[in-house]
NUZAZA-107696 format. One record per residue (C-alpha): residue in one letter; x, y, z. Coordinates in steps of 0.02 Angstrom, whole numbers, plus 50000, padded with zeros to 5 digits. Layout:
// residues N
AXYZ ...
This chain:
// residues 441
X502485023048835 X503125019549015 X501485017349092 X499635016949028 X499455034349104 X501295039849081 X502035043648904 X503695049548837 X503745062748692 X504845077748707 X504555078048880 X503595066949014 X501595066948993 X500475062249144 X498745057849066 X499285068748920 X499805083949041 X501655089249047 X502465084649195 X503395102549178 X501615111749178 X501135102849325 X502745107149425 X502665126049372 X500895126949427 X501065118749589 X502895118149620 X504065103849687 X504215092049754 X502635087549700 X501525070149706 X500465067949555 X499095053749554 X498205045049404 X496355043049458 X496005032549295 X497515021249348 X496745019249525 X495045013249449 X495785001349316 X496744991849449 X495394990249573 X494364984349426 X495694971549358 X495794963849548 X493874963649587 X493234956749398 X494814944449391 X494434935849562 X492424939149542 X492634927849366 X493114913749461 X492094914249635 X490504925849643 X490494931549832 X492124942149828 X492374957749921 X494004969249906 X494534978750061 X495774991050010 X497384993250128 X497155011050165 X498705013450253 X499585012750073 X498875029850037 X497325038650139 X497205053750029 X495335057350038 X495255059749861 X495945042249821 X494865035049957 X493185043349870 X493795036249700 X493875017949780 X492245022449873 X491405024949713 X492115009949635 X491184998949795 X492784994049877 X492894990450065 X494134995550182 X495574988250274 X495985000750417 X497324997750540 X497025013850655 X495745024950724 X496355039950600 X496055027350456 X494235022450520 X493945042750524 X494685044650370 X493595031550283 X492045037550351 X492485054750300 X492775049750121 X490965040350146 X491295023750173 X489865016350281 X490425007450454 X489904990150389 X491104992050251 X492634996150361 X493594980850436 X494814985850585 X496404977350607 X497404983650755 X498954977650836 X499414982651017 X497694990451033 X497305001851169 X495705002851253 X495405020451186 X495615014351017 X494524998451038 X493285011351125 X493275021350957 X492965006650846 X491505002150940 X490915019550947 X491015020150764 X490125003350741 X491444996550620 X491944977150609 X493444973550737 X494794960150681 X495534955550842 X497504952550847 X497714944751024 X496624933651148 X497004948651285 X496174962351173 X494754948751128 X494504950151336 X494824968351338 X493354969851208 X492264960551314 X492444969351463 X492324986651380 X490664981551320 X489314989851204 X489964980951046 X488634978250908 X488074961350925 X487334962050750 X488904965550698 X490184949750699 X491994950950747 X493524942250667 X495054935550726 X496724937050651 X497754920750640 X499634919050639 X499644904650506 X501524900850526 X502004906950367 X502694924850309 X503234932250141 X503744949950075 X504924960049992 X505764965350142 X505964959050323 X505094972950386 X503724968150276 X503454950050320 X501784949550434 X501754929150469 X502734917450532 X503844913150702 X504464931650707 X503034941750668 X502024951650801 X500334948750724 X498964939450757 X498494922650868 X499594909150828 X498704894350752 X498964882650909 X497854895651002 X496544899750872 X495244887950922 X495384894351108 X495214911351055 X493664908350962 X492874897251110 X493254913251211 X492394924751090 X490794912351110 X490834912751295 X490964931251299 X489174930351184 X490264939451066 X489674936650887 X491024930250758 X490904931750567 X492704930150507 X494414923750506 X495924932650446 X497674931850403 X499034941750319 X500784934850271 X501734949950190 X501774963250074 X502704967249914 X502564947549845 X502534945649653 X502554926349653 X500804916549658 X501664900749736 X502024910949887 X500284914949938 X499674898349901 X500274887450038 X499534901450168 X497924899950085 X497904881850106 X498464883850297 X497104896950323 X495714886550254 X496394871350360 X496334882850512 X494584888350478 X493974871750459 X494714865150622 X493814879950699 X492224877350615 X492274859250685 X492694862150855 X491644876750894 X489834883450836 X490644895250709 X489914899050543 X491044910950458 X490284924250339 X491964928350274 X493634921850262 X494984936050235 X496554931150158 X497434946350183 X498504957350050 X500254958949991 X500094957949809 X501654968149746 X502054978049594 X503604977849488 X504744990949538 X506394986049464 X506894982949276 X506594965549233 X505454962049364 X503674954149300 X502134960649370 X501004946849485 X499944936649363 X498244942349435 X497104930449326 X498254914949385 X498204921749571 X496434923849558 X496044905949488 X497304897449598 X496804905349756 X494904902549727 X495144885249671 X495894881249849 X494624892549939 X493104883049817 X493924865749864 X494314869250056 X492564876250090 X491834860350028 X493114848650104 X492754857750281 X490844861250255 X491194879450278 X489674883450148 X490084898650037 X490894911850148 X491234929850065 X493134928050016 X494004945550057 X495584951749982 X496544966450063 X497664975049919 X498484992949942 X500044992849846 X499404984049688 X497934996649672 X498885012849706 X500615010249706 X500915013249498 X499745026649503 X500905041349562 X502595049949538 X503435062549634 X504055075849533 X505735085049592 X506915098649530 X508705095549503 X509535107949612 X511425104449601 X512785092449531 X514365087949613 X515605074149618 X517095068849729 X518405057249670 X517265040649697 X515495048549664 X514425058149562 X512835067049627 X511325075149576 X510475084749712 X508605087049701 X507285095449814 X506375078549853 X507345068050014 X506745054350136 X505675066750207 X504805066650030 X504905048050003 X505535036350135 X505395019250061 X507205019149968 X508145023950143 X507045012350252 X506884998050142 X508255000749998 X506885000849882 X507055003049683 X506055017749614 X506315020049422 X506895039149378 X506635050049218 X507265065549167 X505485072749126 X506265089049065 X507195077848922 X506815059948935 X507575046548835 X506135038048741 X507265022148708 X507495019148886 X505865024548946 X504855009048917 X506084998149031 X505775008049193 X507105020649135 X508805023149189 X509355006449258 X510275000149400 X512245000849356 X512964990149509 X514724994549450 X514445012049449 X515075014549277 X514155022249131 X513115014848993 X512725020248810 X510965024948854 X511635038448979 X513015050849005 X513475046649182 X513165036649338 X512625045549487 X511665044849655 X510075055249660 X510215066349829 X508965075049946 X509175090750032 X509185083250203 X510735083050330 X510815065250329 X512035054450237 X510735041150192 X509625055150099 X509815044949935 X508245042549817 X509205030949704 X511085026049685 X512325020649550 X510785025949415 X511235029949226 X510375047449233 X510815062749127 X510175079049195 X510705097749211 X510255109549349 X508415116849329 X507905099249251 X506365089549322 X506495071849362 X505115059449403 X505135046749522 X504055032749479 X502895020749573 X502725030549738 X500755029549764 X500995017349897 X501825021650061 X502465038649979 X501465051950049 X500905041050193 X502715041050255 X503245058350234 X503905067550383 X504395087050438 X506115079650452 X507485095450443 X505865105950471 X505355105250295 X503425106550256 X502645093250174 X502415093749984 X500765096149873 X499755082849800 X498965083249632 X497675072949547 X497535070149358 X496045062949267 X496055053749104 X495425070949015 X496885080649067 X495975089149194 X496985091749354 X496735098349543 X497515101649707 X496905085649828 X498365093649955 X499085109949991 X500925112650004 X501305115450196 X502075133850236 X503285136250382 X502085141350478 X501095124750459 X502645117850566 X502055126550722 X500255119450693 X500185111150852 X501625116750966 X501085128851113 X502335142751153 
């Protein structure tokens, strides 16, 4: 077994369905998502937190994956939404989320975007004092719906520099030294205040990296409460819960995370007389990340005196993370998998570029783009022939949402597979004509 929803027999099975069957029916490259995996991931986080603190809300960070079918699954599960753009607000509303279940956290927000959020009556999370002033000037904000303010607690963490959203170098939030001023200004404007928010980064696998930030946020909330008339309805500790991508990585211990975080939360609420506000968590990757694979067909094999390449029909237009972040994604030959290696994320990295007894050769997996950086993987122990089907693992978060039409290549299709083995198209594959959809001749 590779994952709960992925199994290896003579071929790769996704919720019991042969990957080859899906590729033959829908074509490649193809995103394939397990609906049951999403549900189980959501329930695991919600139930673990709720065991330790009653007033918990999960706001799915939908920038990870905004497919309407994914959003509808989470709406059915009772999730709320963390939206970072008007487009994400629109997507959440279309998927059936009510406005009060949507928290809009933008940065460098224009007046037009603020007006859209006001019009749609969602909760607005302010990123700067200037934005707070502009919100007041625009008027029309529902006085029954409280705003929140995002604080930069001076602490950041994440799997890559680009994913650290707190600390000295971060563009996000109001620096903690100015946060009391921000809340006083909101009260002067007669804007309702209901929450405080932070986010320190994403892809974090160590529980201890969250704890100092939660301590700091709770102390900042106490300082705001003691220096203003703000009574917090919710305290949002952000997200950033990672998943293991690489061989040997351990998953975040969600039960330990829940216990440690709620212990701090309850202790600090009592210490600062904050009452019992809702605890909000904003997971994205940890809900959808391991729910999906990209199926890609081998087109070519080649080598020079220094490197060997397997050429596939998925590139960084299909999956950007390896090129953008240097990210690792496990790869399985779905046509002819190695059961012995499959349980260990498959095809381990070989930094030396050599071979191992578990595979025939160490290769780079290269896409079809006219770019030297178009590599899905480097120095992997992969055996494959032309026509074989490869599966790239753990692509449900920031996979399709970061696709592009670079080199005039149409966007791929998406399919969802249910636990009973039924499957359906949830996004059509684009055609060449779709490339010109909004162009004016």
